[in-house]
Residue frames relative to the residue before (quaternion, step in Angstrom):
aa qw qx qy qz dx dy dz
M 1.0000 0.0000 0.0000 0.0000 0.00 0.00 0.00
N 0.4223 -0.6846 0.5128 0.3000 3.62 -1.00 0.73
T 0.3152 -0.7266 0.5882 0.1635 3.50 -1.01 1.01
P 0.4066 -0.7036 0.5130 0.2766 3.65 -0.68 0.99
A 0.4434 -0.7049 0.5077 0.2207 3.44 -1.13 0.91
H 0.7794 0.0697 -0.0347 0.6216 3.62 1.29 -0.37
F 0.2958 -0.7430 0.5863 0.1295 3.44 -1.43 0.45
R 0.3810 -0.6655 0.5913 0.2495 3.49 -1.11 0.71
I 0.0785 -0.8521 0.5174 0.0136 3.57 -0.50 1.05
G 0.8036 -0.1357 0.1154 0.5678 3.65 1.14 -0.31
Y 0.3823 -0.7068 0.5578 0.2077 3.49 -1.31 -0.30
I 0.5002 -0.6353 0.4987 0.3122 3.57 -1.21 0.53
T 0.2197 -0.8115 0.5287 0.1170 3.60 -0.58 1.13
R 0.8205 -0.1174 0.1139 0.5478 3.56 0.99 -0.61
A 0.4685 -0.5989 0.5320 0.3726 3.58 -1.31 0.21
R 0.1606 -0.7657 0.6127 0.1118 3.55 -1.29 0.46
G 0.8399 0.1040 -0.1375 0.5147 3.50 -0.90 1.00
L 0.6178 -0.5688 0.4170 0.3477 3.56 -1.34 -0.17
D 0.6440 0.5800 -0.3018 0.3973 3.62 1.23 -0.24
G 0.6586 -0.5755 0.3061 0.3760 3.57 1.20 0.36
Q 0.4062 0.7024 -0.4851 0.3262 3.56 1.20 0.50
V 0.1868 -0.7719 0.6001 0.0957 3.56 -1.19 0.65
V 0.3261 -0.7285 0.5722 0.1884 3.58 -1.11 0.79
V 0.1261 -0.7823 0.6079 0.0508 3.63 -0.85 1.01
R 0.2034 -0.7151 0.6619 0.0959 3.44 -1.11 0.97
T 0.2908 -0.7723 0.5444 0.1503 3.59 -0.71 1.07
F 0.5332 -0.6051 0.4630 0.3678 3.60 -1.04 0.56
D 0.7397 0.2586 -0.1676 0.5982 3.58 1.08 -0.69
P 0.3808 -0.7577 0.4812 0.2222 3.58 -0.37 1.25
G 0.6966 0.4519 -0.2922 0.4745 3.61 1.11 -0.39
S 0.4258 0.7181 -0.4686 0.2887 3.60 1.14 0.08
L 0.1892 -0.7789 0.5916 0.0866 3.50 -1.07 0.82
A 0.3029 0.8035 -0.4719 0.2001 3.55 1.36 0.23
L 0.6827 0.5103 -0.3050 0.4248 3.55 0.88 -0.85
E 0.6073 0.5466 -0.3306 0.4724 3.58 1.30 -0.39
E 0.7150 0.4670 -0.2513 0.4554 3.55 1.20 -0.45
V 0.7286 0.4789 -0.2397 0.4271 3.62 1.05 -0.62
D 0.3071 -0.7444 0.5622 0.1885 3.55 -1.18 0.58
R 0.7495 0.2337 -0.1610 0.5980 3.63 1.30 0.03
V 0.1037 -0.7453 0.6531 0.0853 3.57 -1.25 0.51
L 0.2697 -0.6944 0.6333 0.2098 3.51 -1.32 0.35
L 0.1528 -0.7919 0.5840 0.0927 3.61 -0.78 0.94
M 0.2410 -0.7132 0.6441 0.1353 3.48 -1.02 1.00
L 0.2914 -0.8230 0.4756 0.1075 3.52 -0.21 1.36
T 0.6132 -0.5760 0.3962 0.3677 3.56 -1.15 0.52
D 0.6659 0.4810 -0.3146 0.4756 3.62 1.19 -0.31
G 0.6476 -0.5432 0.3044 0.4392 3.55 1.28 0.22
G 0.6125 0.5709 -0.3569 0.4142 3.55 1.16 -0.42
N 0.2635 -0.7235 0.6013 0.2137 3.58 -1.36 0.10
R 0.0084 -0.7680 0.6399 0.0244 3.54 -1.17 0.62
E 0.3007 -0.7278 0.5961 0.1568 3.50 -1.09 0.89
F 0.0955 -0.7858 0.6110 0.0057 3.57 -1.02 0.95
Q 0.3282 -0.6396 0.6360 0.2805 3.55 -1.21 0.49
V 0.3872 -0.6858 0.5775 0.2151 3.52 -1.26 0.82
A 0.2631 -0.7824 0.5527 0.1146 3.52 -0.65 1.24
E 0.7810 -0.0665 0.0850 0.6152 3.59 1.00 -0.92
R 0.0416 -0.7864 0.6159 0.0227 3.50 -1.32 0.39
S 0.0100 0.7657 -0.6431 -0.0015 3.52 -1.22 0.53
A 0.2405 -0.7783 0.5662 0.1260 3.59 -0.96 0.83
H 0.1326 0.7674 -0.6170 0.1133 3.57 -1.11 0.73
G 0.8880 -0.0859 0.0074 0.4516 3.51 -0.97 1.11
G 0.7656 -0.3908 0.2028 0.4691 3.58 0.73 1.03
E 0.6942 0.3311 -0.2981 0.5654 3.61 1.22 0.23
C 0.2651 -0.7238 0.6230 0.1332 3.46 -1.43 0.42
T 0.2207 -0.7470 0.6115 0.1392 3.51 -1.00 0.89
L 0.1490 -0.7984 0.5828 0.0260 3.51 -0.92 1.12
T 0.1589 -0.6812 0.6970 0.1578 3.46 -1.27 0.52
L 0.1614 -0.7968 0.5817 0.0257 3.52 -0.77 1.26
E 0.4902 -0.6534 0.4784 0.3222 3.52 -0.92 0.88
G 0.7742 0.3115 -0.2670 0.4820 3.55 -0.99 0.93
I 0.6776 0.3858 -0.2992 0.5500 3.61 1.30 -0.15
S 0.0246 0.8765 -0.4702 0.1007 3.56 -0.16 1.30
D 0.7850 0.2294 -0.1694 0.5499 3.56 1.24 0.05
R 0.7374 -0.4524 0.2994 0.4024 3.52 -1.29 0.32
N 0.6475 0.5412 -0.3042 0.4419 3.56 0.98 -0.97
A 0.6659 0.4968 -0.3093 0.4628 3.65 0.88 -0.92
A 0.6534 0.5130 -0.2967 0.4710 3.56 1.07 -0.93
D 0.6361 0.5455 -0.3298 0.4348 3.59 0.98 -0.82
A 0.6307 0.5661 -0.2985 0.4389 3.52 1.16 -0.79
L 0.6702 0.4812 -0.2895 0.4853 3.62 1.22 -0.40
V 0.4502 0.6983 -0.4626 0.3092 3.61 1.19 -0.27
G 0.7587 0.3178 -0.2755 0.4975 3.61 -0.86 0.97
A 0.5250 0.6450 -0.4232 0.3593 3.64 1.20 -0.40
T 0.3765 -0.6767 0.5718 0.2709 3.58 -1.15 0.57
V 0.3279 -0.7454 0.5618 0.1457 3.49 -1.05 1.02
I 0.0634 -0.8047 0.5893 -0.0333 3.53 -0.78 1.17
V 0.1400 -0.7779 0.6049 0.0963 3.56 -1.02 0.78
F 0.4740 -0.6830 0.4906 0.2611 3.53 -1.18 0.56
R 0.5548 -0.6226 0.4403 0.3327 3.59 -0.89 1.01
E 0.6819 0.5136 -0.3069 0.4208 3.71 0.84 -0.90
D 0.6668 0.4886 -0.3332 0.4534 3.59 1.18 -0.31
L 0.6456 0.5182 -0.3178 0.4622 3.62 1.22 -0.20
Q 0.5551 -0.5461 0.5036 0.3742 3.52 -1.27 0.50
P 0.4708 -0.6703 0.4781 0.3168 3.52 -0.94 0.74
P 0.5465 -0.6187 0.4291 0.3666 3.55 -1.03 0.60
A 0.5880 -0.5757 0.4475 0.3502 3.52 -1.25 0.58
D 0.6648 -0.4746 0.3754 0.4380 3.59 -1.31 0.31
G 0.8053 0.2383 -0.2088 0.5011 3.53 -0.97 0.94
E 0.6673 0.4292 -0.3080 0.5250 3.61 1.28 0.16
C 0.0628 -0.7851 0.6117 0.0741 3.52 -1.30 0.17
F 0.5790 -0.5455 0.4570 0.3980 3.54 -1.21 0.29
Q 0.5534 -0.6032 0.4382 0.3714 3.59 -0.98 0.66
G 0.6229 0.5719 -0.3363 0.4145 3.58 1.05 -0.77
D 0.6095 0.5616 -0.3561 0.4317 3.58 1.20 -0.57
L 0.6251 0.5545 -0.3691 0.4069 3.61 1.16 -0.33
I 0.5318 0.6240 -0.4148 0.3946 3.61 1.18 -0.54
G 0.8092 0.2727 -0.2270 0.4683 3.56 -0.96 0.95
L 0.4936 0.6527 -0.4395 0.3702 3.65 1.25 -0.12
E 0.4518 -0.6375 0.5429 0.3079 3.53 -1.11 0.66
A 0.2267 -0.7747 0.5806 0.1062 3.56 -0.82 0.99
V 0.0319 0.7993 -0.5982 0.0472 3.60 -0.78 1.03
D 0.4749 -0.6389 0.5072 0.3302 3.50 -1.21 0.42
E 0.7408 -0.4354 0.2908 0.4207 3.54 -1.35 0.13
A 0.6827 0.4451 -0.3096 0.4899 3.60 1.21 -0.36
G 0.5827 -0.6158 0.3430 0.4046 3.58 1.36 0.18
L 0.4867 0.6627 -0.4406 0.3603 3.62 1.18 0.21
S 0.4949 -0.6944 0.4407 0.2804 3.55 -0.83 1.07
L 0.2190 -0.7463 0.6212 0.0956 3.51 -1.14 0.94
G 0.6680 -0.4152 0.3274 0.5236 3.53 1.16 -0.48
K 0.5494 -0.5843 0.4728 0.3650 3.49 -1.28 -0.58
V 0.5070 -0.6078 0.5131 0.3321 3.56 -1.21 0.46
E 0.1423 -0.8371 0.5276 0.0265 3.57 -0.21 1.33
E 0.8061 0.0227 0.0622 0.5880 3.56 0.95 -0.87
I 0.1720 -0.7053 0.6568 0.2038 3.56 -1.40 0.05
W 0.2149 -0.7600 0.6088 0.0744 3.47 -0.92 1.07
N 0.0915 -0.7712 0.6290 0.0351 3.57 -0.86 1.00
T 0.2079 0.8132 -0.4988 0.2159 3.48 0.46 1.24
G 0.7877 0.2404 -0.1219 0.5540 3.55 1.26 -0.20
P 0.8008 -0.2962 0.1940 0.4830 3.57 -1.16 -0.37
V 0.7766 0.1670 -0.0891 0.6008 3.62 1.17 -0.54
P 0.5509 -0.5816 0.4761 0.3627 3.60 -1.14 0.51
N 0.2494 -0.7385 0.6115 0.1361 3.53 -1.28 0.65
L 0.3218 -0.6959 0.6032 0.2199 3.61 -0.91 0.86
V 0.1849 -0.7356 0.6403 0.1214 3.54 -1.00 0.85
I 0.1503 -0.8008 0.5795 -0.0141 3.50 -0.55 1.38
R 0.0701 0.7857 -0.6137 0.0342 3.63 -0.78 0.89
G 0.0927 0.7838 -0.6090 0.0782 3.47 -1.05 0.87
P 0.6481 -0.5531 0.3564 0.3833 3.49 -1.19 0.48
D 0.8436 0.1189 -0.1213 0.5094 3.62 -1.00 0.87
R 0.6521 0.4348 -0.3543 0.5101 3.63 1.13 0.65
P 0.4732 -0.6326 0.5032 0.3503 3.54 -1.09 0.46
E 0.6299 -0.5308 0.4050 0.3969 3.52 -1.24 0.64
L 0.1704 -0.7893 0.5874 0.0542 3.55 -1.01 0.92
L 0.1426 -0.7519 0.6379 0.0860 3.61 -0.97 1.01
V 0.0594 -0.8031 0.5920 -0.0342 3.45 -0.89 1.10
P 0.3610 -0.7198 0.5315 0.2628 3.69 -0.56 0.99
F 0.4081 -0.7052 0.5377 0.2170 3.53 -1.02 0.94
V 0.4150 0.6315 -0.5383 0.3731 3.50 0.25 1.40
D 0.7019 -0.5308 0.2917 0.3748 3.51 -1.23 0.68
D 0.6022 0.5687 -0.3734 0.4178 3.69 1.00 -0.61
F 0.8020 0.2941 -0.1624 0.4940 3.58 1.04 -0.63
V 0.7031 0.3292 -0.2326 0.5858 3.57 1.20 -0.50
R 0.2224 -0.8199 0.5178 0.1008 3.57 -0.28 1.29
T 0.8052 -0.1435 0.0697 0.5711 3.57 0.87 -0.80
V 0.1822 -0.7375 0.6353 0.1389 3.56 -1.18 0.50
D 0.0180 -0.7841 0.6188 -0.0429 3.60 -0.65 1.15
L 0.2222 -0.8179 0.5193 0.1094 3.54 0.01 1.41
A 0.6284 0.5502 -0.3498 0.4243 3.61 1.04 -0.76
A 0.7291 0.3977 -0.2474 0.4990 3.60 1.05 -0.74
G 0.4222 -0.7495 0.4215 0.2870 3.54 1.30 -0.19
R 0.6423 0.4934 -0.3229 0.4896 3.48 1.12 0.76
V 0.1709 -0.7399 0.6424 0.1034 3.46 -1.37 0.45
V 0.2391 -0.7629 0.5863 0.1308 3.61 -0.82 1.04
L 0.1382 -0.8084 0.5709 -0.0370 3.42 -0.86 1.31
R 0.1189 -0.6706 0.7168 0.1493 3.40 -1.47 0.36
P 0.2444 -0.7956 0.5392 0.1289 3.60 0.00 1.38
P 0.6388 -0.5647 0.3683 0.3707 3.55 -1.15 0.75
E 0.6827 0.5013 -0.3192 0.4252 3.59 0.91 -0.78
L 0.6321 0.5340 -0.3314 0.4533 3.57 1.26 -0.25
L 0.5694 0.5942 -0.3815 0.4209 3.59 1.26 -0.23
E 0.0986 0.7875 -0.6060 0.0541 3.54 -0.98 0.75
């Protein structure tokens, strides 16, 4: 399986102050990625990409305020609003044994315990206490599976698959 070189972790919601700071909302409110990295890649709303060094950061209430080198006024910060924030895998601490980055789950083939295909992990929604895998496959309704041991039996990144026991199959 191809290992992604970077992960989309959030987006810039607004400029803050007059000195060019930007506020980032992460897709996973529990993510600490912005505390670990010294650079970010922004996928701009015009389709371009720009890499920035992080000069300063502060976290508050599920958001992170960043000061990016080269962005020194409100107008420059406003121009970044809506950009997707991307971090590089090589800048993050590797996951512990038995763990993985959420971004590594995207694209895995999802199968049930009998080995029947349920589709692919297309997205991860972090809207509640645990992430939910969004599984989509041809001729099947979209499937949401909480990322907890009761429903996610095994994750095999090397084989590119995740074995699930979807909630609707429990009886």
